[in-house]
N, C-alpha and C positions, 0 to 999 in steps of 0.2 A: 432387527435389531442395528441395525448400520442408520438408520431412518433414527431411530431414539436417540442414538449418541450423536448424530448430526444437530437434531433439537434441541439437544441438552447444550453442542456445545455453543450452538446458533444464539439460546438465551443467555447463556454468561457471556459473551460477546456483547451483546446487546444491551445488556443491565451495563458493563465496562462503557461502553459509549454512549450511553446518555450520561453517566456519570463524570464523565470526561468533556461533555459539551461547554461548557462555561472555560475551562481552561484552555480549549482548541479554539472559543472564537477570542479569549484575550491574548493566544500565542500570535493568530492570525492579526489581532488591531495593531497590536506590540511591534509585529514586523513591519507592518505597512509603513506605523510613524518612522520607525527607525528607517526605512527607506527614504523618508522624505525629507526627515531630516537629515540624511548623509548627502542627498543631494543640495539641500541648503548650505552647507557645512562646507561643500567643493565650491559653490557659487559665491560663498560671503569673501566680501575683499577686508573688512575690518578685523583685527585681530579681536577685537572683545565680542563681536557675533559669532567667529569660531570660538572660543574660548564660552560662549554659552551655551554655542548648541552642541559642542563637545558634552558638558555638563548635562545637556538633558539627554541626551542621546545615550550615554552611559546611566541615567536611571531608566527611559525607556529599555536600556540592554538588559537593566537588572530586573527589569517587571518581563521580559519576553523568558527569562532562562527560570523566573517565578512561575512557568506557565510548561515547565518543560512534562509533564505529566499527560498531556495535549498528543505527545509520540504514542503513547497507550493506546489513546482515545484512536488513533488513525492505526496502529497496529491491529484491533478492534473490529474497523470498518475493514480493513483489508479481510480479516478473521471472515467475517460476515458475508462478503462477497466469496470466498472461494467458497464458503458452503452451500449459498444459494446456488453456485454452480454445479458443485457436487449432487446436490438437490435435486437437482433436473435434468440428470445424464442420465442417458438411457444406455441400460445394459448389451454389448455389441456380441453378438454369435460370432464362435471363431469357429470354420471350420477344420477337418479335418484334414492335413496334407493326402491324406490317401487317397479320401473323397474328392478333391481336387481335382479336375481331371487334368486341367494346365499342369500344374505341378508334376503329376507322374508323365506326362509328354516333356516335359524338360526334362526330367530327372531322365527318362528311355533316349532323351537326345543326346545328352549329353555320354550316356551309356555306348552310344552309338559310334559315336564321334571318338571316343577312347580305341576303340579296335582300330 
C-alpha cells in the first residue's frame, strides 16, 4: 500500500513538473538576462545608457515575476527526488535490546559499578 501511495504522489508530481517546464525555462532565461543587464548597468558611464538599461532591466524583471509558477515546478522536482529515495529504501531490521549481548553486558556492568 505504501508503494501505491508513492506511485500516485510521484505521478502527480511528474505531471506538475511537466506542466511547469515552460515557466521554469522562462524564469532561468529572464534571470540570466537580468544578471547581464545589471552587470552592464554597473559598467555604464552615460546617464542615458543607465536609464535605458534600467528600463530594459525592469521589463525583464516583470518577465521573471510572470514566471513565478516555476517555483511550484521546483517543489514538484524535489518531491520526485524524495519519492525516488523512499522507493529504493530498504527496511532495516531492528534488534531487541534484550537479545543483543553487548547491551545486556553494558547494563550489568553499570549495575555492578553502582554497588
